N, C-alpha and C positions, 0 to 999 in steps of 0.2 A: 504494500501500500504506500501511496507518496503522499509529502506533505501538502500538494495543490489538490488531492482528494477529501482532507478532512479540515481546511484551514477553514479560518474564519476570512470571509474577503470582502465586506463591509467593517474597515476598519477606525475607526475612532482618533483623530491625530492631533497635536498638538505641535506647534511653534516655539523658536529655544526664547521666542520675546514678550511670548503667550504671559501673562500673568497666573499662576498655581491657584486660583480663584477658580479659572476655566476647566481645569487637571479636576477641581474638589467638585465640581460639577458635572464632569464628565464619569469619574470617576464615583459619583453617586447615584447620579439619575438615571446612566443609562447601563448602569450596574457591572462596569467590567473594573480589571485588575492590574494591566499593563495599556500606555501608552506612548506609542513609537512617537519621536520627537522627528519631524521631518519639516530639510527646506528645501524649496524647488521639486519636491518629491522625492527625496534620497533621504534614505533614514541616517542619522546624523547623530541619537539618542534617545533613552527608554524612559517613563519612570512608570513608577509602580505606586499601587496603592500605599506601601506602608514607607515610600517614598514619602509622599504626600504627609503620612501619621508623623513621620519622625520632625516634618516641618511642623508640623500644627500644634505638636505634644500632646500629655494625656490630657492635660486640660478643655483643648478644644474636641477633640475625642469625645470626651464624655458628654457635650454639648450635645455634640453629632449626635449619640447614641441614642441620648434622652430625646432626641426627634424637635430639640427648640429650632427656631426658623430664624434666629440670627446668630450668624457666625461669620466673625470678622475676622480674613484668612489675610495673612500677612502679606505688605506687598511685596513681594519678591517674583521674580520671572523664574520661568520654567528653567532657564539654565542653568540658575543655582542649586538647583533638584535635579535633571537629570542624569543619570549615569550615559556616560560616554565612550565610543568603544563599542559601542551596542554589537552582543554573538545574536546573529544573522541565520538563515540557511535559504537554501534554493527552493524552488514549488517541486523539481523533480527528487529532490533527496527523499528516502526511503521515510516512515514514520520513526523507525526504529532509531535510526540516527539522531532524528531528532528527539528523542525522549532520553536517548544516552547522552546528549549533547548537555538538553537541561540538567538530568540526575547529576552530570559531573562538573557541573559548573553553577550548582544550586542554585537555578532561575525557574520562573515560572513560564516565562514565555518565549516564543523569537520571534523578529519580525521576517516574514518570507519576501523576498526578493529576488529582484531579476539580474542578468549582469551586468546590468549599468546602476546596479543598484538603487533603483524606484520600489517603492512598497506595493507588493502585491498583496498581502493579506497577513495571517498572524496566528500562528501554530501556540495553542495553549496548554498544559499539560491539562487541564479539563479537557478540551478537544481529545486530545490523547486516550485519556480514560473514559471517556465517552463509549471510544470506539475499543478499545478493549474489554469492556464490560459486557457489549454486545456480542465481541467473538465470544466471549467466555460464557455468557450464557446459550449461545448456540451451542459450543463445546461441551456444555453442561447435560441441554435437553438431547443431544446425539448421545452422549454416555446411558443417560435414563434410558432411551428407546434399546442402546443395545443389551443391557441390565434386563431390560423384559423382554428380548426376545425380539424386537420389531424391528425390520431391518430398514426400511423406508418410509418416511412421510412427508 
């Protein structure tokens, strides 16, 4: 299975000069955990929900959790919290390679880029777990049929 088969193609992005309140909005209202930082369509960094929480601190995080409608985000730019030198993957790479790369680097997502470094999508650990669970469930069902003596269904 290839990365392009399971990657998310509708990717929310930010630019390095955006304020982190945009990151906050996208993470909380679009329910995403990783935002590629792009410049002219090319990936130059990535920001995660954990990066955002580090900047906001525990006091602001508790306000968000409690559902208060007011949050004063520090007027910093994305460039101050993003990770540069982001690890990426090609769309034709195997999903197993993406999983190994994420595990070995202890990261939760990989932007998917073409040969010109243009963003095509993103693959996350959640995407991989979703596919793994479907495959494993199918294997378990097959095993149950074999144990019951049913050849095909």
